[in-house]
C-alpha positions as CSV (number, residue, x, y, z in Angstrom):
1,M,-11.0,-33.7,23.0
2,M,-10.1,-29.9,22.6
3,K,-6.5,-29.1,22.1
4,A,-5.0,-27.4,25.2
5,M,-1.9,-25.5,26.3
6,D,-0.1,-27.0,29.3
7,F,0.8,-24.3,31.9
8,G,2.6,-26.5,34.5
9,H,-0.1,-28.7,35.8
10,L,-2.9,-26.5,34.5
11,E,-4.3,-27.2,31.1
12,I,-6.4,-24.6,29.4
13,S,-8.1,-25.2,26.0
14,D,-7.2,-23.2,23.0
15,E,-10.8,-22.2,22.7
16,L,-10.9,-20.7,26.1
17,L,-7.6,-18.9,25.6
18,G,-8.9,-17.5,22.3
19,A,-11.7,-15.9,24.2
20,I,-9.8,-14.5,27.2
21,V,-6.3,-13.6,25.9
22,P,-7.4,-10.7,23.8
23,I,-9.1,-9.3,26.9
24,L,-6.0,-9.6,29.0
25,V,-3.9,-8.1,26.2
26,Y,-6.3,-5.2,26.0
27,W,-5.9,-4.2,29.6
28,L,-2.1,-5.0,29.8
29,Y,-1.2,-3.0,26.7
30,S,-3.5,-0.1,27.8
31,G,-1.7,-0.2,31.1
32,F,1.6,0.1,29.3
33,Y,0.4,3.5,27.8
34,I,-0.8,4.6,31.1
35,L,2.6,4.1,32.6
36,F,4.9,5.1,29.7
37,G,2.8,7.1,27.3
38,S,1.2,9.7,29.5
39,S,4.1,12.3,29.2
40,E,3.0,15.6,27.6
41,N,6.1,15.1,25.4
42,Y,4.5,12.2,23.6
43,R,0.8,13.1,23.7
44,L,-1.2,14.1,20.5
45,H,-3.5,16.2,22.8
46,S,-2.8,17.8,26.2
47,R,-4.3,16.5,29.4
48,K,-6.4,19.8,29.5
49,E,-7.9,19.0,26.1
50,E,-8.7,15.4,27.2
51,N,-10.5,16.7,30.2
52,V,-12.4,19.5,28.4
53,K,-13.3,17.9,25.0
54,N,-14.3,14.3,26.0
55,W,-17.9,13.9,26.9
56,V,-17.8,10.7,29.0
57,S,-16.1,9.8,32.2
58,K,-13.3,7.2,32.3
59,H,-15.4,5.2,34.8
60,D,-18.2,4.9,32.2
61,V,-15.7,4.1,29.5
62,I,-14.4,1.1,31.6
63,K,-17.9,-0.2,32.2
64,G,-18.7,0.1,28.5
65,V,-15.5,-1.7,27.5
66,L,-16.0,-4.6,30.0
67,L,-19.6,-5.0,28.7
68,Q,-18.4,-5.3,25.2
69,Q,-15.6,-7.8,26.1
70,I,-18.1,-10.0,28.0
71,I,-20.2,-10.2,24.9
72,Q,-17.2,-10.9,22.7
73,A,-16.0,-13.7,24.9
74,I,-19.5,-15.4,24.9
75,V,-19.6,-15.1,21.1
76,A,-16.1,-16.5,20.8
77,I,-16.9,-19.5,22.9
78,I,-20.2,-20.2,21.0
79,L,-18.3,-19.8,17.7
80,F,-15.6,-22.3,18.6
81,T,-18.3,-24.7,20.0
82,V,-20.5,-24.5,16.8
83,T,-17.6,-24.9,14.4
84,G,-16.2,-27.9,16.2
85,N,-16.6,-31.5,14.9
86,E,-18.1,-34.5,16.7
87,D,-14.9,-35.1,18.7
88,G,-14.8,-31.5,20.0
89,R,-12.0,-30.5,17.7
90,I,-12.1,-27.5,15.4
91,S,-12.2,-28.5,11.7
92,N,-9.2,-27.0,10.0
93,S,-7.7,-28.4,6.8
94,S,-5.3,-25.4,6.2
95,S,-1.5,-25.9,6.5
96,D,0.1,-25.2,9.9
97,S,3.3,-24.1,8.2
98,L,4.6,-20.7,8.7
99,F,3.6,-19.7,5.2
100,G,0.0,-21.1,5.8
101,L,-0.3,-19.1,9.0
102,A,1.0,-15.9,7.4
103,R,-1.7,-16.4,4.6
104,Q,-4.4,-16.9,7.2
105,F,-3.4,-13.8,9.0
106,L,-3.3,-11.7,5.9
107,V,-6.8,-12.9,4.8
108,A,-8.1,-12.3,8.3
109,M,-6.7,-8.7,8.2
110,L,-8.2,-8.0,4.8
111,V,-11.6,-9.4,5.9
112,M,-11.6,-7.4,9.1
113,D,-10.5,-4.1,7.4
114,T,-13.1,-4.5,4.7
115,W,-16.0,-5.3,7.1
116,Q,-15.1,-2.5,9.4
117,Y,-14.4,0.2,6.7
118,F,-17.7,-0.1,5.0
119,L,-19.8,-0.4,8.2
120,H,-17.8,2.3,9.9
121,R,-18.4,4.7,7.0
122,Y,-22.0,3.8,6.7
123,M,-22.5,4.5,10.4
124,H,-21.0,8.0,9.9
125,H,-23.3,8.7,6.9
126,N,-26.5,7.3,8.2
127,K,-27.8,10.0,10.7
128,F,-29.9,7.5,12.6
129,L,-27.1,5.1,13.1
130,Y,-24.6,7.8,14.0
131,R,-26.9,9.4,16.5
132,H,-28.1,6.3,18.2
133,L,-25.0,4.0,17.9
134,H,-21.6,5.3,16.6
135,S,-21.7,8.7,18.3
136,Q,-21.1,6.9,21.6
137,H,-17.5,6.1,20.4
138,H,-17.0,9.7,19.4
139,R,-17.7,10.9,22.8
140,L,-14.0,10.4,23.0
141,V,-12.8,13.4,20.9
142,V,-9.4,12.9,22.5
143,P,-8.9,9.1,22.3
144,Y,-6.8,7.2,24.9
145,A,-5.7,3.6,25.1
146,F,-8.3,1.8,27.1
147,G,-11.1,3.7,25.3
148,A,-10.4,1.8,22.1
149,L,-13.4,-0.5,22.5
150,Y,-15.8,2.1,24.0
151,N,-18.8,1.6,21.7
152,H,-22.5,1.2,22.0
153,P,-23.0,-2.5,22.7
154,L,-24.9,-3.2,19.5
155,E,-22.3,-1.5,17.4
156,G,-19.5,-3.5,19.2
157,L,-21.4,-6.7,18.4
158,I,-21.9,-5.9,14.7
159,Q,-18.7,-4.2,13.9
160,D,-16.0,-5.7,16.1
161,T,-17.4,-9.1,17.2
162,V,-19.1,-10.1,13.9
163,G,-16.1,-8.7,12.0
164,G,-13.8,-10.9,14.1
165,A,-15.9,-14.0,13.6
166,M,-15.9,-13.4,9.9
167,S,-12.1,-13.0,9.9
168,F,-11.8,-16.3,11.8
169,L,-14.1,-18.3,9.7
170,L,-13.1,-17.0,6.2
171,S,-9.3,-17.2,7.0
172,G,-9.6,-20.9,8.1
173,M,-7.4,-20.4,11.1
174,S,-7.4,-22.7,14.1
175,P,-8.3,-21.6,17.6
176,R,-4.7,-21.6,18.5
177,A,-3.8,-19.4,15.6
178,S,-6.6,-17.1,16.5
179,I,-5.1,-16.6,20.0
180,F,-2.2,-14.8,18.4
181,F,-4.2,-13.0,15.6
182,F,-6.7,-11.5,17.9
183,A,-4.1,-10.6,20.5
184,F,-2.2,-8.8,17.7
185,A,-5.4,-7.1,16.4
186,T,-6.3,-6.0,19.9
187,M,-2.9,-4.4,20.4
188,K,-3.2,-2.6,17.0
189,T,-6.7,-1.3,18.0
190,V,-5.4,-0.1,21.4
191,D,-2.4,1.5,19.8
192,D,-4.6,3.4,17.2
193,H,-6.5,5.0,20.1
194,C,-3.6,5.5,22.6
195,G,-3.2,9.2,21.9
196,S,0.5,9.0,22.2
197,W,3.4,9.1,19.7
198,L,6.1,7.0,21.4
199,P,9.5,6.8,19.8
200,G,10.4,3.4,18.3
201,N,6.8,2.3,18.1
202,I,6.9,-0.6,15.6
203,F,3.2,-0.2,14.7
204,H,4.1,3.4,13.5
205,M,6.9,2.0,11.4
206,V,5.0,-0.7,9.8
207,F,1.5,0.7,9.3
208,S,0.3,3.9,7.7
209,N,-2.9,3.4,9.7
210,N,-1.7,4.5,13.0
211,T,-2.3,6.6,16.2
212,A,-2.1,10.0,14.2
213,Y,-4.1,8.7,11.3
214,H,-7.0,7.7,13.5
215,D,-6.8,10.8,15.6
216,V,-7.5,12.8,12.5
217,H,-10.8,10.8,12.2
218,H,-11.8,11.6,15.8
219,Q,-11.7,15.4,15.2
220,L,-14.6,17.3,13.7
221,Y,-12.7,18.2,10.5
222,G,-11.9,14.5,9.9
223,S,-15.1,12.8,10.8
224,K,-15.9,12.0,7.1
225,Y,-12.4,10.7,6.5
226,N,-9.9,8.1,7.6
227,F,-12.5,5.4,8.3
228,S,-10.1,2.5,7.7
229,Q,-9.3,0.4,10.8
230,P,-7.3,-1.3,12.2
231,F,-4.6,-2.3,9.7
232,F,-4.5,-0.8,6.3
233,V,-5.6,2.5,4.6
234,M,-6.4,1.0,1.1
235,W,-10.2,1.6,1.2
236,D,-9.7,5.1,2.2
237,R,-7.3,5.7,-0.7
238,I,-9.4,3.8,-3.2
239,L,-12.7,5.5,-2.3
240,G,-11.5,8.9,-1.8
241,T,-11.9,9.2,2.0
242,Y,-8.0,9.5,2.7
243,M,-7.1,12.6,4.7
244,P,-3.4,13.3,4.5
245,Y,-1.8,15.0,7.5
246,T,1.5,16.2,8.9
247,L,2.7,15.4,12.4
248,E,4.1,18.5,14.1
249,K,5.5,19.4,17.4
250,R,3.4,21.6,19.7
251,V,4.8,24.6,21.4
252,D,3.6,23.3,24.8
253,G,5.1,19.9,24.1
254,G,3.8,16.8,22.4
255,F,2.6,16.4,18.8
256,E,-0.4,17.5,16.7
257,A,-1.7,15.7,13.5
258,R,-2.7,18.5,11.1
259,P,-4.6,17.9,7.9
260,T,-2.6,19.0,4.8
261,R,-5.7,20.0,2.7
262,D,-9.1,21.4,3.2
263,C,-11.9,19.1,4.0
264,K,-15.7,19.2,4.4
265,T,-17.3,18.0,7.7
266,A,-20.8,17.7,6.2
């Protein structure tokens, strides 16, 4: 039988948790930023800029994100089912030691970053794909937390869902390990789009690929730079698409990420 976590008298399979926990984490962590990250003192863009520059309503963003999450959950359940053995268990010969889990997480992070970098970059350079798919995400010129997964459904399937499936399969992690990995990856993705620079943010301390880094990409001057997501910046540095920036205080409160060298938008 499938392994399950026991919550009192309620047992929920790891496979089901792997599908639904990242969705719950997405909305809970986004809610954290709504409650604590909305002050003008921490924002990378003012509320006025958000209202003027964004081309899509928050109502439509919520609908788009929910659609993508439904697709992701269905694919996750199918993936766990297909990769299970005859007894319904997931085949996994990797070590369950802390070292083994750390290795699996690192492999999954590198796979996800590589897949998303090259696909993301190609969608910017291919005019057809940008116009019909990726431009939907860039309707959010001023990103905010719960808009992190606002994409065209096909792009969400190819870039996020397929990328996640590849990370799971190539890393050899179990469904239980995947619960924690995809919850972590979800928090990182939300944080990259949160539009706030809160003090003490551990993601900003550990990762160079952070809220300000990705905000540069969402601006017109940075649309051909900073493609890396969600963890490392290695592919941008290796392939010359890294856009350095400085984080400066705005006169009216908050911060602004400013590029430190000229760049071309074409």
